[in-house]
Structures are given as C-alpha cells and as structure tokens.
N, C-alpha and C positions, 0 to 999 in steps of 0.2 A: 717359167716361174720358179724362183728359188725358194726352197723350203727352209723354215726356221728350225734349228735343232730343238729337240724336246727339252733339254736342260735349261735353255734360255727362257723358254715359255714357262717352265715349271718354276724357275727362280723368280721371274717377274710376277707370276700369279701368287707365289708364296709371299713375296714382299707385300703385294697389294692385299692379300687375304689377312695377313697379320696386322697390317696397318688399319684396315677397316674394322677388324675385330677389336683392336685396341681403342679405336675411336668410339665404338659402340659400348664397350664394357667400361672403359675408364674415362670416357668423355674427354679424350685428348684431342688436340688439334691434329688435323690430317697431315700437315707438314711435319710435325714432330714425330708422329707415329710412323710416317714413311721413312724418315731418317733413321729412327731407332730400329725399325724392322730391317732396313737395308744393312745397317751395321751389324745386326744380329746374324743375318744370313751370311754376310761377308766373314764374320768371325768363325762361323761354322765351316765355311769353305777353307779358310786359312788353316784351321786346325786339321781338317781332313787332309789337305795336301801336305801339310807338315808331317803328319803321321805316315803318309805314304812314303815320303822321302826318308824319314827315320827308319821305317820298316825296310826300305830298300838298302839303306846303309847297313843296318844290322844283318841282313841276309846277303850282303855284298852282291846285290842284283842291280845292274845299271838300268835295266828296263822295267823296273817295278811299276812305274806309273802306267806304262802301256799294258802290263799284265793285269793290273788291278782294274783299270778303267775299261779295257777292251774285252775282257773275257769274264765269264762266270766260272770262277774256280774257288777252291778251298782257300787259296791265299787271299782272295778278295774278301771272303767272309772273315778271316783272321784280321785283315787290315781294318775292316769296318768295326769289328769288335774292339780292336785296339784304339781306333779313332774315337769311338763313343765313350770308351773308358777314360781317355784323356779329357774329353769334354766334361765328363762327370767329375773327374779329379780337379779340373780347373774350377768347377762350380763349388766344390767342397773346400778347396784350399784357400781361395780368395775370400776374405771376409766381406760382409755385406757393405761395409763402408766404401770399398773400392767400386762396387756397382753404383752406389749412390753418388760418388764423386764423378764417375764416368757419365752418369745420366745428367748430373748438374752441368758438366762441361758441355755436353751436347745441347742442353737447353740454352746455355749462354751463346753458343755458336749459331743456333737456329733462330 
C-alpha cells in the first residue's frame, strides 16, 4: 500500500477547512469558497517557493531548495521568516482594490 505524503493531505485538508469555514461564516457557495481557498493556498506556495529560489540566488547556493525543505536548520528558519515577510509586504503594498478585482474575476469565472 502506497502512503500519501503529509504535505498533500495537509494541503487538501487546509483547502477544505478554509472553504467550509468560509461557507459557514460568509454564507458563500461551496464551489466559490473551494476555488478561492485553493487559489489562496496556491499563492502562498508560489511565494514560498519564489522566496526559496531568491534566497538561494542571494546566497549563491544551487541546492537551497533541498537544504530548506529537507533539513531543520537555521537557514530554513531564515527562509521562512523571509517568505512570511514577503507575504506581509504583498498584503500591505497592494491596495484593496486589487483584491476586490481579483475576487470579482474569480466570481465571473466560477
């Protein structure tokens, strides 16, 4: 029997959890909540991997992704702090109108 990696299970349960909570709190449709929560998780993953790559370029380390994902080290902590800082910066830099436009576009697609 093949085991499913923890990150896949955590991602799927995170998407479902966010979607169900959105449906309960905001009375949203389940389909819309699933799409928005999947896009939200995808954007977090994109920013995380982008910061790992940028961190590797800055430190001139070709194996940064392996070092960060595979081991528990101080470089992993620095990379996580940098990644979450970039996420906060994105949140504060982009005005709310971009979020509303993005949400509106997703509503039109769904």
